[in-house]
Residue, then its C-alpha position, 0 to 999 in steps of 0.5 A: g864546501g863542507a870539507v873547506l869549512a871543516l879544515a878552515g875550523m881546524r885552522a881556528v882553533n890549531g892552538i887546542l886541536g894540535p895537543v888534543l891529537l898529539g895526546l890522543v896519538i900518544v894513548v894510542t900508541v901505549y894503548p897495547v900495554a894495558a890490553w897486555l896487562r889485562r889479558l895477564g889478568l891485571p885489573g882495569w884500574a891497574a892498567m889504566v894506571v901504567t898506561m897513564l905513566v907510560s904515556y906521561g913517561v914518553t911525553l917527559v922523554l920528549v921534553l926532557g930531551t928537547l931540554a937537554a938538547l937546547a942547554a947543551f947548545v947554549r953550552i957549547l955556542p961559546t967553543y964556535a966564537d971563533r968560527f963565527v969570527e972567521l965567517q964574518d971575515s970571509a962574509i965581508e971579504w966576499l961582500g966586498s969582491l962584489g962591491v959592496t963596502t964596510a959602510d954599506i954593511e954598518q948601515a945595513l946593521s944601523a937599521v936593526s934597532a934595540g927596539q926590534i930585538a926587544s920585540a923579537a925576544g919577546s915574541a920568542l918568550g911568548s912562544v914559550g909561554s904557548v908551548l908551556t900552555a900547549l903541553v899542560l892541555m896535552l898532559t890534561v887531555t892524555f890523563f882523561i882519555v887514559l882515564d876513559s879507556a878503561g871502557f874502550p874494550q866494551r865500547f869497541a865490541a858494541v862498534e863491531r857489532t852495529r858497525p863492523e866497517l868503522a871498528a875495521a877503519m878505527g883498528q886499521w888507523a891505530h895499528g897504522t899510527r903505532l906502525y908509522l911511529l915505529v918506522a919514523t923512530v927507527f929511520g930517526a936512530v938511523v939518520a941521527l947516528a949517520d949525522v954523529a959520524i959524519l960530524y965526528w969525521m968532520d971534528i965538529p964539537d959535541p956531534w952527539v948535540w947535533g945528531 
């Protein structure tokens, strides 16, 4: 029962919980950079600043990569116009072979009103606003987590003395998170390159956008 209530609560605040957890994962991923800089003798505040810059750099790469892909998609979309017409003609011909007449198709399309299209566009714009809000929240959370990370070594040492099992579990979680992201990145890169190679072979325009 407690688990159900906890999951229901997480579902109710997923708009906040998602960006917070993403910010936490990013900080956990780049935290070894701060530890490495401290071992080199860099002051704690300097290591914290570098960690902050790396965390924001990772986020910036993700955002800019997504925006660049979307911009490239919009740019190449007109090149698919002729292909879309061919697909439309083929679909109409196939539907005709099934007994669906052109009048039936026109009647089905007439049910799509301008108000419905405007509503869909409004929903899309609302989604963009939600994404931007989540991004700002994640950047803010990341800032405070990194700011607080200056005291991680002392706190972790205290936890190790009083609750060694908890400290071991936290360390394993952080290591597992970094390992998962590394493996996912490597496999994602392999799949992306395979996609690009296949799309080149199929002579699809701008395969790097899709890859």
